C-alpha positions in Angstrom: 45.5 1.6 19.4 42.2 1.0 20.3 40.6 -2.1 19.5 38.1 -2.3 16.7 35.4 -4.2 18.9 35.6 -1.8 21.5 35.3 1.0 18.0 31.7 -0.9 17.3 30.3 -0.7 20.7 30.6 2.4 20.7 29.6 3.6 17.7 26.5 1.0 17.7 25.4 2.3 21.2 25.7 6.2 20.1 24.1 5.8 17.3 21.1 3.9 19.9 21.9 6.7 22.1 20.7 9.2 19.4 17.4 6.9 18.3 16.4 7.1 22.3 16.0 10.5 22.7 13.6 10.7 19.9 11.2 7.8 21.3 11.5 9.5 24.8 10.5 12.7 23.6 8.0 11.3 21.4 6.5 9.5 24.6 6.5 12.6 26.7 4.6 14.4 24.3 2.1 11.8 24.1 1.6 11.5 27.8 0.5 15.6 27.7 -1.0 15.5 24.5 -3.2 12.6 24.5 -6.7 12.6 24.8 -7.8 9.4 24.0 -7.9 6.3 26.1 -5.8 4.6 23.0 -3.1 7.5 22.8 -2.9 7.4 26.5 -2.3 3.8 26.3 0.8 4.0 24.2 2.7 7.1 26.1 3.8 4.4 28.8 5.3 1.9 26.7 7.0 4.2 24.7 8.6 6.1 27.4 9.7 3.2 28.9 11.0 1.9 26.1 12.8 5.1 25.3 14.4 5.4 28.7 15.8 1.8 28.5 17.6 2.5 25.3 18.8 5.4 26.8 20.2 3.7 29.7 21.6 0.6 28.2 23.0 2.5 25.2 25.2 4.5 27.2 26.2 1.4 29.6 27.5 0.5 26.7 29.2 3.6 25.2 30.9 4.5 28.4 31.6 1.3 29.3 33.2 0.0 25.6 34.9 3.8 25.1 35.9 4.9 28.9 37.0 1.1 29.6 34.7 0.9 32.5 34.4 -2.9 32.7 31.4 -3.0 35.4 29.5 -1.0 33.3 30.2 -3.1 30.1 29.1 -6.4 32.2 26.1 -4.6 32.7 25.3 -3.7 29.4 25.8 -7.5 28.3 23.6 -8.9 30.8 21.0 -7.0 29.6 21.8 -8.0 26.1 21.3 -11.3 26.9 18.2 -11.1 29.4 17.1 -9.3 26.3 18.4 -11.6 23.3 16.4 -14.8 26.1 13.2 -12.6 26.1 13.0 -11.8 21.9 13.6 -15.6 21.5 10.6 -16.6 24.0 8.4 -14.1 22.6 8.7 -14.8 18.9 8.7 -18.3 20.3 5.1 -17.5 21.4 4.0 -15.1 18.8 4.6 -18.2 16.7 2.6 -21.0 19.4 -0.2 -18.4 19.8 -1.4 -17.5 16.7 -0.7 -21.1 14.8 -4.7 -21.5 14.8 -7.7 -19.2 13.3 -8.1 -18.4 9.8 -11.2 -16.6 8.2 -13.8 -18.4 6.3 -14.8 -18.0 3.0 -18.2 -16.6 2.3 -19.8 -17.9 -1.0 -21.3 -15.3 -3.3 -18.8 -12.7 -0.9 -15.5 -10.8 -1.4 -15.0 -10.6 2.2 -14.1 -13.6 4.9 -16.1 -14.0 8.1 -14.3 -14.8 11.5 -15.3 -17.1 14.5 -13.7 -16.4 17.8 -13.8 -19.8 18.6 -11.2 -20.7 15.4 -8.5 -18.9 17.5 -6.0 -19.8 21.0 -7.3 -19.9 24.0 -5.0 -17.3 25.6 -5.8 -14.8 22.5 -9.5 -15.5 23.3 -9.0 -14.6 27.1 -7.6 -11.6 26.1 -10.4 -10.2 24.2 -13.3 -11.4 26.6 -12.1 -10.0 29.5 -14.3 -6.6 29.7 -11.7 -4.1 30.3 -9.2 -5.4 27.8 -12.2 -5.3 25.5 -13.3 -2.0 26.2 -10.1 -0.5 25.9 -9.7 -1.6 22.5 -13.4 -0.8 21.9 -12.2 2.6 22.3 -9.3 2.7 19.9 -11.6 1.1 17.1 -13.6 3.7 18.0 -10.6 6.5 17.6 -9.5 5.2 14.7 -13.1 4.9 12.5 -12.3 1.7 11.1 -16.1 1.5 9.6 -15.7 5.2 8.8 -15.1 4.4 5.2 -18.2 2.1 4.6 -20.2 4.9 6.5 -19.6 6.9 3.6 -20.5 4.6 1.1 -24.0 4.6 2.2 -25.2 6.6 0.0 -26.8 4.7 -3.2 -24.6 1.3 -3.0 -25.9 -1.4 -4.5 -25.7 -4.7 -2.4 -24.0 -6.5 -5.1 -21.1 -3.5 -4.7 -21.1 -4.4 -0.9 -20.8 -8.0 -1.6 -18.1 -7.9 -3.6 -15.6 -5.5 -1.4 -12.2 -7.1 -0.3 -12.9 -5.9 3.8 -10.2 -6.2 5.9 -11.3 -8.6 9.3 -11.8 -5.7 11.4 -14.1 -4.2 9.3 -16.4 -7.6 8.5 -16.2 -8.5 11.7 -17.3 -4.9 13.5 -18.6 -2.7 10.9 -21.5 -5.3 9.9 -23.8 -7.8 10.8 -22.6 -12.0 10.5 -24.0 -13.1 7.2 -25.9 -16.0 9.3 -28.3 -13.2 10.8 -29.8 -13.1 7.1 -30.4 -9.2 7.9 -31.4 -7.5 4.9 -29.7 -5.2 2.9 -29.6 -1.6 3.4 -26.7 0.1 3.4 -22.9 -1.0 4.5 -23.4 0.0 8.0 -27.4 0.2 8.0 -29.5 -3.2 8.0 -32.7 -4.3 8.7 -33.0 -6.5 11.3 -35.5 -10.0 11.3 -36.7 -11.7 14.2 -36.2 -15.3 12.8 -32.4 -14.5 13.1 -30.4 -16.8 15.5 -29.2 -15.7 18.6 -25.7 -14.4 20.1 -24.3 -11.7 17.7 -27.6 -11.5 16.2 -28.9 -9.5 18.8 -25.6 -7.6 19.5 -26.3 -5.7 16.2 -27.1 -2.2 16.0 -27.0 0.4 13.3 -26.0 3.3 15.6 -22.4 4.2 14.4 -21.3 3.9 17.5 -22.3 0.3 18.2 -22.5 -1.3 15.2 -21.0 -5.3 16.1 -18.5 -3.9 17.8 -19.7 -5.7 20.8 -19.8 -9.2 18.5 -18.1 -11.9 19.6 -17.4 -11.9 15.5 -15.8 -8.3 16.4 -13.1 -10.0 18.9 -12.4 -12.2 15.7 -11.6 -9.7 13.6 -9.0 -7.7 15.9 -7.5 -11.2 16.4 -7.5 -12.0 12.8 -5.4 -8.8 12.4 -3.5 -9.0 15.7 -2.5 -12.7 14.1 -1.2 -11.0 11.0 0.6 -8.4 12.8 2.0 -10.7 15.2 3.9 -13.0 12.0 5.1 -9.8 11.0 6.6 -8.6 14.3 7.9 -12.4 14.6 9.5 -12.5 11.7 11.4 -9.3 12.3 12.2 -10.1 15.9 14.0 -13.3 14.3 16.1 -10.5 11.6 16.9 -8.5 15.0 17.8 -11.6 16.8 20.8 -12.2 14.5 22.0 -8.6 14.5 21.9 -8.7 18.4 23.4 -11.8 18.5 26.4 -10.0 16.9 26.6 -7.6 18.9 26.5 -9.4 21.7 29.6 -11.6 20.7 31.4 -8.3 19.6 30.6 -6.8 23.5 32.0 -10.3 24.5 35.4 -9.2 22.5 35.3 -5.7 24.0 34.6 -6.9 27.6 38.0 -9.1 27.2 39.6 -6.2 25.9 38.9 -4.3 29.2 39.6 -7.3 31.3 43.0 -7.8 29.8 43.5 -3.8 29.7 42.8 -3.6 33.0 44.4 -5.8 34.3 48.2 -5.0 32.3 49.0 -2.5 34.8 49.4 -5.4 37.5 52.2 -7.0 35.7 54.3 -3.8 33.9 57.9 -4.3 35.4 57.7 -7.6 36.0 59.4 -10.2 33.8 
């Protein structure tokens, strides 16, 4: 009778193999159809993930079902490294996103964000010109300010100030409140010569510019990133528990393979 742990590992890896096919196909499709820098940035990681899942699942499937011990050993080694990497990334994600909160603005429904409030590691990532140009390209492709621009016609100032803007909209689509610009519409403001330096001088009413070069925009991106990373970290904890259980079952299957492969050597002996 085939052992339960081998069956479980075989079933789990067969499911993983099936999942890797659409992931790999999606990455290949995106690499051929991508028209923006943001989309092109995604195709490489998606293809790599698809190939990784396919190779590892095949190793686990063949190793457990066909009793190929060295393949199962390779599978367990990769699983162990994956567990370690996920654990390290989860700790890292909590550490680098520990700092940084939005500041409540009196009389406003939205918060404002300052780059200096976030961890040095995150600040360096968005302050790098090459990285930020890619991020700006993604922001432009995503049209994060489009909904505000569409509300430009006849929207009273009081209604805009009462809005609950996302961190990116607050940091990138309008000037900081400290600039004291005169409101015309959500993405159109009259500048003043008395405005403080910094982001105020970088603001431009041009829809493709706005405050995309401002530190407040970088802070808004980091605020959004912080929220996303925290969610990913929580999912990682759940996934880690699942991987540890699968790894334990895999160890049992590996022990079964060694026992089954070693059994004929003793057959016929007392």
